[in-house]
Steps between C-alpha positions, in 0.01 A plus 500: 500500500553837667632766268872555547701790362858392450792745522693576181730212401297232679326213325297199618444149373241245603613138491434163666733317733476127546271463204577126466394436859158465658505836669651755259535861616440799274728783590586852385864599461573872529833597346709807438813529285489119447544438873246290692349728765180346625293185445146459640225256421199614298263430792696730727508771233123473455433500871265202469498131567699328779782753480267793575553427870857402447729322256429137424763241582583473129524877470730524801713219362545667162559841657785344696635337184477832315690679775768231496527526119529879530793455740672272250504747211838485326705748301812469291790733591830502308813694592657601172873480416576856623326424831704185541826676413431780743435260784141580592369143506503490878328836523216392275448176691513689829227743388264227382559285811463798733174589328373155584514315169622143482775392264395177327750486212830653401784434256788678333558442133633644178162535329511353147387719209193290421376523860540876501332538164199307632499700823506834313289387205271801537797728433641305206398757241624800696817673366686453831450122506854409376651729764276338766620155397863609516441645844321195639763256367791710630521308828315268737141561609348404836144367446270476801143411588343673799171398662251691710183709504514760223847387396463629145359847569711561813809368324456756224465780753818384676690502171393850398431634153665355187693825463708552817467874455128462571549266797450627852774473763452185701424284194770276362543695179461830679788407730737305282493611136491807280438416135213300343748298294647363823202463730641196681183296564188352342165424662179346363232757418196275547406164649466350149843633401646362819363152433637508143844626604534257789417211265751634251793535744430215743406136477228372733750323723713812537248671727457421870167488678538527876337656802674805642497549878456872434165457324293526821671831571420640154141393434 
């Protein structure tokens, strides 16, 4: 295989697709910040074999599937009680829809304590955890799942920094809040976290899979 120098933060993994079938395809997945960025077959990467002159049918097929999977990345976004009370639900939805992401799940609820404790389990030993629980149970929360290419990473950029004071104008926190204790919105910080949070807040049947007529104008 040709020597490849990857930029900082990038990793790669070699794995086999369709291993149970008669014509499995070995591919390389290049990723950065837990987001699928590129998938190519090993033959193409080596510049040998049938794909030296062009991708094989299997390679083209799996490339297409990888691109489609990339466009279906999902992230969990939750508008916290202060965001609900201040009436910015519509503004948040507008920003994500205008960006081009697809809403596939949404519900308003008074989040129970056990759900919140599981969601924030990594913060359970922090001294501010009781205050966080009081804040998150102080009113209804709007939980959403958004779908699209780079939904996790781009969603975090749209939200801004955890501390609104560090958030740039134009981000949600940069425009709508002041103090870190009332930062109005939550967004998944990785694809793995998104999958865990979505499974925690939504049942399988709660999410809608559908084709958006805007997709051909986005990708």
